[in-house]
C-alpha positions in Angstrom: 14.6 -1.0 26.0 14.2 -1.2 21.9 10.5 -2.5 22.1 9.8 0.7 24.5 11.1 3.2 21.8 10.2 1.4 18.3 6.6 0.4 19.4 5.1 3.9 20.3 6.3 5.0 17.4 5.1 2.3 14.9 1.4 2.7 16.5 1.9 6.5 16.4 2.7 5.9 12.0 0.1 3.4 12.0 -2.3 5.8 13.1 -1.4 8.9 11.9 -1.0 7.9 8.5 -4.7 7.1 7.8 -5.7 10.2 9.6 -3.4 12.4 7.7 -5.1 10.2 4.5 -8.3 10.7 4.9 -7.8 14.4 6.1 -5.9 15.4 3.0 -8.5 13.7 0.8 -11.1 15.4 2.5 -9.6 18.8 2.4 -10.6 21.3 -0.2 -8.6 20.8 -3.9 -5.3 22.7 -4.3 -4.2 23.7 -7.6 -1.6 21.6 -9.5 -0.2 24.6 -11.2 1.9 23.0 -14.1 2.5 20.1 -12.9 0.0 16.9 -14.8 -1.5 14.6 -12.2 -3.4 12.7 -14.4 -0.5 10.4 -14.8 -0.5 9.6 -11.3 -3.3 6.7 -11.1 -0.8 4.7 -13.7 2.1 5.5 -11.7 0.3 4.5 -9.0 -0.7 0.8 -10.4 2.8 0.7 -11.5 4.0 1.0 -7.7 1.2 -1.5 -6.8 2.2 -3.9 -9.2 6.2 -3.2 -8.3 5.4 -4.2 -4.9 3.3 -7.4 -5.9 6.2 -8.5 -7.8 8.7 -7.8 -4.7 6.6 -9.0 -2.3 6.4 -12.5 -4.6 10.5 -12.4 -4.5 10.7 -11.7 -1.7 8.5 -15.0 -0.8 10.3 -17.4 -3.3 13.6 -16.1 -2.4 13.1 -16.9 1.5 11.3 -20.4 0.7 15.0 -21.0 -1.5 16.6 -19.3 1.8 18.9 -17.1 0.2 18.2 -14.5 3.1 20.0 -11.6 1.4 17.8 -11.6 -2.0 14.9 -11.6 0.7 15.8 -9.1 2.4 16.5 -6.9 -1.0 13.1 -7.7 -2.3 10.9 -7.1 1.1 12.4 -3.5 1.7 12.0 -3.0 -2.1 8.2 -4.2 -1.7 8.6 -1.3 0.9 9.9 1.6 -0.6 7.3 0.6 -3.7 4.5 1.2 -1.3 5.9 3.8 0.4 6.2 5.4 -3.2 2.9 4.8 -3.8 1.0 6.1 -0.5 3.2 9.6 -1.5 2.1 9.7 -4.8 -1.5 8.2 -3.6 -1.9 11.5 -1.5 -0.4 14.0 -4.0 -3.0 12.8 -6.7 -6.0 12.7 -4.7 -4.9 16.2 -2.5 -5.3 17.9 -6.7 -8.0 15.4 -8.0 -12.0 15.5 -7.3 -12.8 12.0 -6.6 -13.6 9.0 -10.0 -16.7 7.8 -9.6 -16.8 4.3 -11.0 -19.6 4.1 -13.9 -20.3 0.3 -13.9 -23.5 -0.7 -13.5 -24.9 -4.4 -12.4 -23.0 -6.9 -10.4 -19.4 -5.4 -11.7 -20.4 -2.6 -9.4 -20.9 -4.9 -6.5 -17.6 -6.4 -7.6 -15.6 -3.2 -7.3 -17.5 -2.0 -4.0 -16.5 -5.0 -2.9 -13.1 -5.0 -4.1 -12.6 -1.3 -3.0 -13.8 -1.5 0.6 -11.6 -4.3 1.3 -8.2 -2.9 -0.1 -9.0 0.4 1.6 -9.5 -1.4 5.3 -6.4 -4.0 4.7 -4.4 -0.9 3.4 -4.9 0.2 6.7 -4.3 -2.9 8.2 -1.0 -3.4 6.9 0.5 -0.3 7.8 1.6 -1.5 11.3 1.5 -5.3 10.2 4.5 -4.3 7.7 6.1 -1.8 10.4 6.3 -5.1 12.6 7.6 -7.2 10.5 9.9 -5.3 9.3 11.1 -3.9 13.1 11.6 -7.6 14.0 13.4 -8.9 11.3 16.1 -6.1 12.0 15.7 -6.8 15.5 16.5 -10.2 14.3 13.8 -11.8 16.6 13.4 -14.4 13.4 10.2 -15.9 15.9 8.9 -12.8 15.7 9.2 -11.9 12.0 8.4 -15.1 11.3 4.6 -15.5 12.8 3.7 -11.8 11.7 5.2 -12.1 8.2 2.6 -15.3 7.6 -0.2 -12.4 7.6 2.0 -9.6 6.5 2.5 -10.9 3.4 -0.9 -12.5 2.3 -2.5 -9.0 3.3 0.1 -6.8 1.8 -0.2 -8.9 -1.7 -3.9 -8.4 -1.8 -3.6 -5.1 -1.0 -0.8 -4.4 -4.0 -2.7 -6.6 -6.3 -6.0 -5.3 -5.5 -4.8 -1.5 -5.7 -4.0 -2.6 -9.8 -7.1 -4.0 -9.8 -9.1 -1.0 -8.6 -6.9 1.1 -11.0 -7.9 -0.9 -14.3 -12.0 -0.8 -13.0 -12.0 2.9 -12.4 -9.3 4.1 -15.6 -12.0 4.5 -17.9 -13.2 7.0 -15.8 -10.3 8.9 -15.1 -11.0 12.8 -16.6 -8.8 14.1 -19.2 
């Protein structure tokens, strides 16, 4: 019975989040007022870094069968990812797009990294939600099966987000 309630919610959230992000990114930019949005890209990189750290800690804890610390680590990773999403949307709602200024092969590398990051960031939403759902539902075999996919993709998204920030940071307007 729980599946009949939660599966449609997870699927709906997994569709709504990318659609809302896309719409917000393409709306006319609003005025930020007194809020200094220039700190948000760095904050986003910090949140992505913390996500990666907690994902790695969670991996180490589960390999050592330390389930309580694994749970805390993974929920922390989810929290930092969620905070990143909110901060990312706020920044891009108030700020114009920052263009990458690199040329040559570094430009190709940047766009491959960026495009793969965006695609996998969309994929990680349902994966992480279903992984957490199965853990809370004590369906540990399903949890482990999906976590084998969720973990490396989520870690890639977190790390690639930091790399995109580092590559783009010289081009942010101050």
